C-alpha positions in Angstrom: 52.4 129.8 74.5 51.2 126.4 75.2 54.0 124.7 73.0 56.6 126.8 75.0 55.1 125.4 78.4 55.2 121.7 76.8 58.8 122.3 75.6 59.7 123.8 79.1 58.0 120.8 80.9 59.7 118.4 78.8 63.0 119.8 79.3 62.3 120.0 83.0 61.2 116.5 83.3 64.2 115.4 81.4 66.6 117.2 83.7 64.7 115.5 86.6 65.0 112.2 85.1 68.6 112.8 84.2 69.2 114.0 87.6 67.7 110.9 89.2 69.7 108.6 87.2 72.9 110.7 87.8 72.2 110.4 91.5 71.5 106.8 91.3 75.0 106.4 89.4 76.7 108.5 91.8 75.2 106.7 94.8 75.9 103.4 93.3 79.6 104.5 93.0 80.4 106.7 96.1 77.8 106.0 98.6 78.7 103.8 101.4 77.7 100.0 100.9 78.7 98.1 103.9 76.6 96.6 106.5 78.9 95.1 109.1 79.4 96.5 112.5 83.2 96.1 112.9 85.6 98.7 111.7 86.9 96.4 109.1 86.6 92.9 107.5 88.9 90.7 105.6 88.3 88.5 102.7 90.6 86.0 101.0 90.3 85.8 97.2 91.5 82.7 95.7 93.9 82.8 92.7 91.9 82.7 89.4 88.7 83.7 91.1 85.6 84.7 89.0 83.6 87.6 89.9 80.6 85.5 91.1 83.0 83.9 93.8 84.2 87.5 94.9 80.5 88.5 95.1 79.8 85.3 97.3 82.7 86.3 99.5 81.3 89.9 99.9 77.6 89.0 100.3 77.6 89.0 104.0 79.5 92.4 104.1 77.6 94.4 101.6 74.1 96.1 101.5 73.8 96.0 97.6 75.5 93.4 95.7 74.2 94.3 92.2 75.7 97.9 92.4 79.0 96.4 93.5 79.0 94.1 90.5 78.0 97.0 88.2 81.0 99.2 89.3 83.4 96.1 89.2 82.3 95.7 85.8 82.6 99.3 84.9 86.1 99.7 86.3 87.5 96.4 84.8 87.9 94.6 87.9 85.5 91.8 87.0 88.0 90.6 84.3 91.2 91.5 86.4 90.7 89.6 89.6 93.9 89.2 91.7 94.1 86.7 94.5 95.1 87.7 98.1 94.0 89.0 101.5 92.0 92.2 101.3 90.4 94.6 103.7 86.9 96.2 103.7 86.5 98.9 106.0 83.1 100.0 107.4 81.4 102.8 105.3 83.4 102.2 102.1 81.7 102.9 98.9 81.7 100.6 96.0 84.4 102.6 94.3 86.7 102.3 97.6 86.0 98.5 97.7 87.0 97.7 94.1 90.0 100.0 94.6 91.0 97.9 97.7 90.7 94.7 95.8 92.5 95.8 92.8 95.6 97.2 94.4 95.7 96.5 98.3 96.6 93.0 98.8 97.7 92.6 102.4 100.3 90.2 103.7 99.6 87.8 106.4 102.1 86.7 109.2 103.1 83.0 108.7 104.5 81.1 111.8 106.1 77.7 112.3 108.1 76.1 115.0 109.7 72.9 115.4 108.3 70.4 113.1 110.0 67.1 112.8 109.2 66.6 109.2 108.5 68.5 106.0 105.0 66.9 106.0 104.3 68.6 109.2 105.6 71.9 108.0 103.5 71.7 104.9 100.3 71.1 106.7 101.3 73.9 109.2 101.9 76.4 106.1 98.8 75.1 104.4 96.5 76.5 107.2 98.1 79.9 106.7 98.6 80.4 103.0 96.5 79.5 99.9 98.8 76.7 98.8 97.6 73.2 99.8 99.8 70.8 101.8 100.4 68.4 98.9 101.7 71.1 96.5 104.1 72.5 99.5 105.2 69.0 100.2 105.9 68.4 96.8 107.9 71.6 96.3 109.9 71.1 99.4 110.9 67.7 98.3 111.7 68.5 94.6 115.0 66.7 93.6 116.2 69.3 91.3 115.6 72.1 93.8 117.5 70.3 96.4 120.5 69.6 94.0 120.7 73.1 93.0 120.5 74.5 96.6 122.9 71.9 97.9 120.6 70.1 100.2 120.1 66.4 100.7 117.1 64.4 102.0 118.8 64.3 105.3 119.6 68.0 105.5 116.5 69.6 103.7 114.7 69.9 107.0 117.3 72.5 108.2 116.4 74.9 105.4 113.5 76.0 107.2 114.3 78.3 110.2 111.4 78.8 112.5 110.2 82.4 112.8 107.3 84.7 111.8 107.5 85.9 108.3 105.2 88.0 106.2 104.0 86.5 102.9 101.1 87.4 100.4 98.2 84.9 101.2 98.3 83.8 97.7 101.8 82.7 97.7 102.3 79.6 95.9 104.3 76.3 97.0 107.4 77.2 95.0 107.5 80.6 96.0 107.1 79.9 99.7 110.1 77.3 99.3 112.3 79.9 97.6 111.6 82.5 100.1 112.6 80.0 102.7 115.7 79.2 100.8 116.4 83.0 100.7 116.0 83.5 104.5 118.2 80.5 105.2 120.8 82.2 103.0 120.5 85.5 104.7 120.8 84.0 108.0 123.8 82.4 107.4 125.9 85.6 107.1 129.8 85.5 107.0 129.9 86.4 110.7 128.0 83.1 111.3 129.7 81.1 109.0 132.7 82.3 110.9 131.5 81.1 114.1 130.5 77.8 112.8 134.1 77.3 111.7 135.3 78.4 115.1 133.4 75.4 116.7 134.5 73.1 114.1 131.3 72.8 112.3 129.7 73.5 108.9 126.2 75.3 108.9 124.4 72.0 108.0 126.3 70.5 111.2 125.5 73.5 113.2 121.7 72.8 112.4 121.9 69.2 113.2 123.5 69.7 116.6 121.1 72.5 117.5 118.3 70.2 116.7 119.5 68.0 119.4 120.0 70.9 121.7 116.4 72.0 121.0 115.1 68.7 122.0 117.3 68.2 125.1 116.1 71.4 127.0 113.0 73.8 126.6 114.9 76.4 128.7 116.5 78.9 126.3 119.0 80.1 128.8 120.2 76.6 129.4 120.9 75.8 125.5 124.3 77.2 125.4 125.2 75.3 128.4 124.0 71.9 126.6 125.6 72.9 123.3 128.8 73.3 125.3 128.5 69.5 126.5 128.1 68.0 123.0 130.9 70.4 121.6 133.0 69.1 124.4 132.4 65.5 123.5 132.9 66.0 119.8 136.2 67.6 120.4 137.3 64.6 122.7 136.1 62.0 120.0 133.5 60.8 122.5 130.0 59.7 121.1 127.3 62.2 121.8 124.9 59.6 123.3 122.1 62.0 123.1 118.6 60.3 123.8 116.6 62.5 121.5 118.4 61.0 118.5 117.5 57.5 119.5 113.8 58.5 119.8 114.1 59.9 116.4 115.7 56.7 115.0 112.7 55.0 116.5 110.3 57.2 115.0 111.9 57.1 111.6 112.1 53.3 111.7 108.3 53.0 112.7 107.3 55.9 110.4 105.4 57.3 113.2 106.3 60.7 114.3 103.3 61.0 116.5 104.8 58.6 119.0 105.3 59.8 122.5 108.5 58.3 124.1 109.2 59.9 127.4 112.0 57.3 128.3 114.6 55.5 126.4 115.3 52.0 127.3 118.6 49.9 126.9 117.1 48.0 124.2 116.6 51.2 122.3 120.3 51.9 122.1 120.9 49.0 120.0 118.7 50.3 117.1 120.6 50.3 113.8 120.3 53.9 112.5 122.8 56.5 111.6 120.9 58.8 114.1 121.6 56.7 117.0 124.4 58.6 118.5 124.8 55.9 121.1 125.7 53.3 118.3 127.6 55.7 115.6 130.1 58.6 116.7 129.8 62.1 115.4 126.7 64.1 114.6 123.7 62.4 113.0 123.4 63.0 109.0 120.7 65.5 109.7 118.6 67.5 111.9 116.0 65.5 114.2 113.7 68.5 114.3 113.8 72.2 113.2 115.9 74.0 115.7 114.6 77.5 116.4 117.2 80.4 116.3 117.9 80.3 120.0 119.2 76.8 119.7 121.3 77.7 116.5 122.7 80.5 118.2 123.6 78.4 121.5 125.7 76.2 119.0 127.5 79.1 117.5 127.9 80.9 120.9 128.4 77.8 123.3 129.1 78.5 127.2 132.8 77.5 127.9 133.1 74.9 130.6 134.4 71.2 131.2 131.1 69.5 131.5 130.7 66.2 129.5 127.4 65.0 131.0 124.0 66.1 132.2 120.7 64.5 133.3 117.5 66.1 134.2 117.3 68.0 137.5 114.1 66.7 139.3 114.4 69.4 142.0 114.3 71.9 139.3 112.2 70.7 136.3 113.0 71.7 132.7 116.5 72.2 133.9 119.6 69.8 134.1 122.4 68.8 136.3 125.9 68.9 134.7 129.0 66.8 135.6 132.6 66.8 134.4 133.1 63.1 135.4 131.1 59.8 134.8 131.4 59.0 138.4 129.6 62.4 139.4 127.2 61.9 136.4 126.2 58.5 137.6 125.3 59.9 141.0 123.2 62.5 139.5 121.5 59.9 137.2 120.4 57.8 140.3 118.2 60.4 141.2 116.5 60.8 137.9 116.1 57.1 137.5 114.5 56.6 140.9 112.0 59.5 139.9 111.1 57.8 136.6 110.4 54.7 138.5 108.3 56.5 141.3 106.3 58.2 138.4 105.8 54.8 136.8 107.2 56.1 133.5 108.2 53.0 131.6 108.3 54.5 128.0 
């Protein structure tokens, strides 16, 4: 009788112990293990990260790190970590967290606007993706890539069309560059190439002219009108005489693109540069900035008119006064020059 009791007691104790360990295992796997108050939190896992790095990223977010690591080991995540941006939702269990980290890489929205150099673009992108600015700059300037994609040192800036794009955070430099080429190629549809031919330009020339339009006016609704002026001048064989190209030439010569120049002086017009459209006829060899889509579309869909000149309108800042004749333009220009002098803008 006593032996039976001992056996039953031993079995019961074993069941209790097994149940306890089963509960601990179940709890470690399926019980909530987050400690943040927001609905969700994001972590950015570097490429080739070790489980210790992931644990360090998760430490502020989880109640029990040891159970997470145990579950990660058990599910094989510790030896198969993938870089990316991942979401951890409040109340997630270790099992759910590991599943999220294994297969739910969430894209980020990458934006850039009118950078004047690829160095500026590389820095802008490096702040939004894992790739660093040096690797991005190197990929953008890779000579083999430029030859294969039919870009030159002068035109390569125009391959990057400012917009907002979705990327995985762990996208590397070459992947980013190749995606931008794909976006550029996609943008230049047959319909847009046809429009480029109608205005007498190639896609690269459209980008170059659009960059001037971009610099000339911040008003999107005025850009087709400005584009029309420059296209009229090109058709008549007149030099573009665009101040922004002179400013770019100065920056390029001094290698200082942070220079702020508000006024072009007569001596500046003599700078010997293919970007100086006062000195050299036709379009510059490449864009002077990254034109956004509104400027490109303005060149492809210019406003039809007979204007050949324009100058800033001091009575409606941001816009311009347009003229068909030089006499009319000079009258308009007097007002602008007087205003510059009154404001003591000498450079």
